[in-house]
Structure formats: structure tokens, C-alpha cells
C-alpha positions in Angstrom: -9.7 -13.6 -5.0 -6.1 -12.3 -6.4 -4.3 -8.9 -5.6 -2.6 -7.4 -8.7 -0.1 -4.6 -7.2 1.8 -2.1 -9.2 3.7 1.3 -9.6 6.8 0.5 -7.5 10.1 1.6 -8.5 12.7 3.7 -7.7 12.6 7.5 -6.6 15.1 9.6 -4.8 14.6 11.0 -1.4 11.9 13.4 -1.4 9.8 12.2 -5.1 6.4 10.2 -4.8 5.1 7.3 -6.4 1.9 5.6 -6.5 1.1 2.0 -5.9 -2.5 0.5 -6.7 -3.8 -2.7 -6.3 -6.4 -4.5 -8.4 -8.6 -7.3 -6.7 -10.6 -10.2 -8.7 -13.5 -11.3 -7.4 -16.4 -9.8 -6.0 -15.7 -8.9 -2.1 -13.4 -5.9 -2.3 -16.3 -3.6 -1.3 -16.8 -5.3 1.5 -13.8 -5.5 3.2 -10.7 -3.1 4.5 -7.7 -3.3 2.6 -4.6 -2.9 3.5 -1.3 -1.9 2.7 1.9 -3.2 4.4 6.0 -3.3 4.0 8.8 -5.6 4.5 11.9 -2.8 4.6 15.2 -5.2 4.7 16.3 -6.8 7.5 12.6 -6.3 8.7 9.6 -7.7 9.6 6.1 -7.0 7.5 4.7 -3.9 9.3 1.4 -2.8 8.7 1.4 0.5 7.0 -2.3 2.1 6.2 -5.5 0.5 6.1 -8.9 1.8 5.1 -12.4 0.0 6.0 -15.2 -0.6 3.6 -16.9 2.5 5.1 -13.4 4.6 4.2 -12.0 5.3 7.6 -8.6 5.3 7.4 -5.6 4.5 10.0 -1.7 5.0 9.4 1.3 4.0 10.8 3.5 6.8 12.7 6.0 6.6 10.3 4.0 7.5 7.5 1.3 10.2 8.7 1.1 13.1 6.4 3.0 12.1 3.8 1.1 8.9 2.4 -2.8 8.6 1.5 -4.6 5.1 1.3 -7.6 5.3 -0.7 -9.9 3.3 -2.4 -12.8 2.9 -5.7 -14.8 0.2 -5.2 -16.4 0.7 -8.5 -12.9 -0.9 -9.9 -11.9 -2.9 -6.7 -9.0 -0.9 -6.5 -6.8 0.4 -3.5 -4.2 3.1 -4.1 -1.4 3.9 -1.8 0.2 7.7 -2.5 3.1 7.8 -1.1 4.8 12.2 -0.5 8.1 13.4 0.4 9.8 9.6 0.4 12.6 8.5 2.4 15.2 6.3 2.3 13.6 4.7 5.2 10.5 3.9 3.0 12.4 1.4 0.8 11.0 -2.1 1.0 8.6 -4.8 -0.6 4.7 -3.2 -0.1 2.1 -5.7 -0.1 -1.4 -5.2 -0.9 -4.4 -6.9 1.2 -7.7 -8.1 2.4 -6.3 -8.6 5.5 -6.4 -11.2 7.0 -6.3 -13.7 4.1 -5.7 -12.4 0.9 -2.5 -10.8 -0.1 -1.0 -9.3 -3.4 2.6 -10.2 -4.7 4.1 -6.9 -3.6 5.9 -4.3 -5.9 9.5 -2.7 -4.7 10.3 0.5 -3.9 13.6 2.0 -3.4 13.9 5.5 -2.3 17.4 7.0 -3.2 19.2 9.0 -1.0 
């Protein structure tokens, strides 16, 4: 299984980005999918998770601003990020936890 993340970039505070992560193989629909991030000087932390059944959970810091979704037909998980803050800056990784990880995509939010 390979995960290919895309959609990162530079955005001003208050702006939006949409991350995508496409999975190869045929296990995507049966697994939970998640987004993690690693901000400068910090450990990697979970941001959002979506179960195979579509239930979601978010870190407190992103609740109400980020939305995780999935399209099983496309084996893709998304992270819609709105009202971005400078503290959202970091490398975002998609995962089919705990085994499969993408390469990361950089999100930079300027103040």
C-alpha cells in the first residue's frame, strides 16, 4: 500500500486548503484513515481520523475548522482546512494507521 498526499502550500491566515491522499491497493475501504501533522519543534500529532464507517474525530485545536472525509470509490481521504492559523503550519501526513504512511505535504500559514 502506498499513500500519496497532495494539496499543501502557502496560505495567509484565515485562508483555506484542501489536502488529498490517494491510496493504492485494495484495503482502503476497510480501514480507518487519518491525518497527522508535525509542526516545527514538536512531535507528530493526530489531527483527524475517519473510520471505515465514516465516523470522525478531531484534535481539539482544529474542531470546527477542519473536516476529514473519504471517497472509498477513489481510495482517497481528504482534509478540508478552513480558518487556518499560523500554528497550523507543519508537515501533514496521511495514514492508514498504524502501519501505512504517506510522504507528507507541507502547509505554511503566514500571519
